[in-house]
C-alpha positions as CSV (number, residue, x, y, z in Angstrom):
1,X,140.3,29.8,121.2
2,X,137.4,31.2,119.1
3,X,136.7,29.6,115.8
4,X,134.5,32.4,114.6
5,X,136.7,35.3,115.7
6,X,136.0,38.4,117.8
7,X,137.5,41.4,116.1
8,X,135.0,43.8,114.4
9,X,136.8,43.7,111.1
10,X,136.7,39.9,111.1
11,X,132.9,40.1,111.9
12,X,132.4,42.5,109.0
13,X,134.4,40.3,106.6
14,X,132.7,37.1,107.7
15,X,129.3,38.7,107.0
16,X,130.4,40.1,103.6
17,X,129.1,43.5,104.7
18,X,132.3,45.6,104.9
19,X,130.9,48.3,102.5
20,X,127.7,48.6,104.6
21,X,129.6,48.8,107.8
22,X,131.8,51.6,106.5
23,X,128.6,53.8,106.5
24,X,128.7,53.7,110.4
25,X,132.3,54.9,110.6
26,X,135.8,53.6,110.6
27,X,136.0,49.9,111.5
28,X,139.1,50.7,113.6
29,X,136.9,52.6,116.1
30,X,134.5,49.6,116.7
31,X,136.5,48.3,119.6
32,X,135.6,51.3,121.7
33,X,132.2,52.3,120.2
34,X,129.5,49.8,121.2
35,X,126.8,52.1,119.8
36,X,128.3,51.8,116.3
37,X,128.7,48.0,116.6
38,X,125.1,47.6,117.7
39,X,123.8,49.8,114.8
40,X,125.8,48.0,112.2
41,X,124.9,44.5,113.5
42,X,121.2,45.6,113.4
43,X,121.7,46.4,109.7
44,X,123.5,43.1,109.2
45,X,120.7,41.2,110.9
46,X,118.0,42.6,108.7
47,X,120.1,42.1,105.6
48,X,121.0,38.5,106.6
49,X,117.3,37.7,107.2
50,X,116.4,39.0,103.8
51,X,119.2,36.9,102.2
52,X,118.1,33.8,104.0
53,X,114.4,34.3,103.2
54,X,115.2,34.7,99.5
55,X,117.4,31.6,99.5
56,X,114.8,29.5,101.3
57,X,116.9,29.0,104.4
58,X,114.2,30.5,106.7
59,X,111.4,28.1,105.9
60,X,110.8,26.8,109.4
61,X,109.5,28.7,112.5
62,X,108.1,26.5,115.2
63,X,104.9,27.6,116.9
64,X,106.0,25.7,120.0
65,X,108.1,27.8,122.4
66,X,111.1,25.8,123.5
67,X,114.1,26.6,125.6
68,X,117.5,26.4,124.1
69,X,120.6,26.3,126.4
70,X,124.0,27.3,125.1
71,X,127.1,26.3,127.1
72,X,130.4,27.7,125.8
73,X,133.3,29.5,127.5
74,X,134.1,31.6,124.4
75,X,132.3,34.9,124.3
76,X,132.5,35.4,120.6
77,X,131.3,31.9,119.8
78,X,128.3,32.3,122.2
79,X,127.5,35.6,120.6
80,X,127.5,34.1,117.1
81,X,125.3,31.2,118.2
82,X,122.8,33.6,119.7
83,X,123.0,35.8,116.6
84,X,122.3,32.8,114.3
85,X,119.3,31.8,116.4
86,X,117.9,35.3,116.4
87,X,118.6,35.6,112.6
88,X,116.3,32.6,112.1
89,X,113.7,34.4,114.1
90,X,112.7,31.3,116.0
91,X,110.0,31.3,118.6
92,X,112.2,30.0,121.4
93,X,113.8,31.2,124.7
94,X,117.6,31.3,124.7
95,X,119.7,30.8,127.8
96,X,123.5,31.2,127.8
97,X,126.1,29.8,130.2
98,X,129.9,30.0,130.2
99,X,131.1,26.8,131.9
100,X,130.4,23.1,132.6
101,X,130.0,23.9,136.3
102,X,127.2,26.4,135.4
103,X,125.6,23.8,133.1
104,X,125.4,21.2,135.8
105,X,124.1,23.7,138.4
106,X,121.5,24.9,135.9
107,X,120.3,21.4,135.0
108,X,120.2,20.3,138.7
109,X,118.4,23.5,139.8
110,X,121.2,24.5,142.2
111,X,121.9,28.2,143.1
112,X,121.4,30.5,141.4
113,X,119.1,28.4,139.1
114,X,116.6,27.1,141.7
115,X,113.5,28.7,140.2
116,X,112.3,26.4,137.5
117,X,109.7,28.9,136.3
118,X,112.7,31.1,135.2
119,X,115.3,28.5,134.5
120,X,113.4,25.8,132.7
121,X,114.9,22.5,131.7
122,X,116.0,23.0,128.0
123,X,114.5,21.2,125.1
124,X,117.9,21.5,123.3
125,X,121.4,21.9,124.8
126,X,124.1,23.3,122.5
127,X,127.3,22.2,124.2
128,X,131.0,23.2,123.6
129,X,133.6,20.6,124.5
130,X,136.8,22.5,125.2
131,X,136.1,24.3,128.5
132,X,138.3,24.7,131.6
133,X,137.7,22.6,134.7
134,X,134.5,20.8,133.8
135,X,134.6,20.2,130.0
136,X,131.8,19.1,127.7
137,X,132.6,15.5,128.1
138,X,132.2,15.7,131.8
139,X,128.9,17.5,131.3
140,X,127.7,14.6,129.0
141,X,128.8,12.0,131.6
142,X,126.8,13.8,134.3
143,X,123.7,14.2,132.1
144,X,123.8,10.5,131.3
145,X,123.8,9.7,135.0
146,X,120.6,11.7,135.6
147,X,117.4,9.8,134.9
148,X,115.3,13.0,134.9
149,X,117.3,14.3,131.9
150,X,117.0,11.1,129.8
151,X,115.1,12.9,127.1
152,X,117.3,16.0,126.8
153,X,118.6,16.6,123.3
154,X,122.3,17.5,123.5
155,X,124.1,18.7,120.4
156,X,127.8,19.3,120.6
157,X,129.0,22.5,118.8
158,X,132.8,22.2,118.9
159,X,135.8,23.6,117.1
160,X,137.3,20.1,117.1
161,X,136.9,17.9,114.1
162,X,138.8,15.0,115.6
163,X,137.0,11.7,114.9
164,X,137.9,10.5,118.4
165,X,136.1,13.5,119.9
166,X,133.1,12.9,117.8
167,X,132.9,9.3,118.7
168,X,133.4,9.9,122.4
169,X,130.8,12.6,122.5
170,X,128.2,10.4,120.8
171,X,129.1,7.5,123.0
172,X,128.4,9.7,126.0
173,X,125.0,10.6,124.7
174,X,125.3,13.5,122.4
175,X,122.5,13.3,119.8
176,X,124.5,15.1,117.2
177,X,128.0,16.7,116.7
178,X,128.6,19.9,114.7
179,X,132.0,21.3,113.9
180,X,131.7,25.0,114.4
181,X,131.5,26.6,110.9
182,X,133.9,29.5,110.2
183,X,131.4,31.0,107.7
184,X,128.4,32.9,109.1
185,X,125.9,31.7,106.5
186,X,127.1,28.1,107.1
187,X,126.6,28.7,110.9
188,X,123.0,29.9,110.4
189,X,122.3,26.9,108.1
190,X,123.7,24.5,110.7
191,X,121.7,26.0,113.5
192,X,118.6,25.9,111.3
193,X,119.1,22.2,110.7
194,X,119.7,21.4,114.3
195,X,116.7,23.3,115.6
196,X,114.5,21.8,112.8
197,X,115.7,18.3,113.6
198,X,115.5,18.4,117.4
199,X,112.7,20.8,118.1
200,X,110.1,20.0,115.4
């Protein structure tokens, strides 16, 4: 289940930009009009960057080009994580996967991820926990068994705030644990803190 939501009206409300989005047409048509969605989100991205710059949130932009790998089975949560990273205008490459199986294949350079020039070992892995088949805990266990990945920074981004999940993830090697924020500005702030801490 998505923490951040996926409906266009929810997105508009979460960004606090409903009035702006009405300029592009009726919000009820968004589900079938990707051009309108894209245009409105471009407006939102520019406005959000302006808001974050004025509030001092966008104070850090690394000159080092790192690779960030997102692993999450929820499409809307993946979208918002990528959106938050792009909002911060970071100088990093972003890769997105949808399952624990894909994460293990990517990190072990198995098909279709054999080409390390294209699929680089990430400097930062943002990992969801609740995924079917191979979940985030299994991915953490596997990473811990790989000597070549000993320096990989893994940060869990999960909808679970259970203390048992937090402790288990950290015991399995997660460097940090972030409960997915439900507010867009909070998400951008959390992503900024994570990237500043683990990529600086």
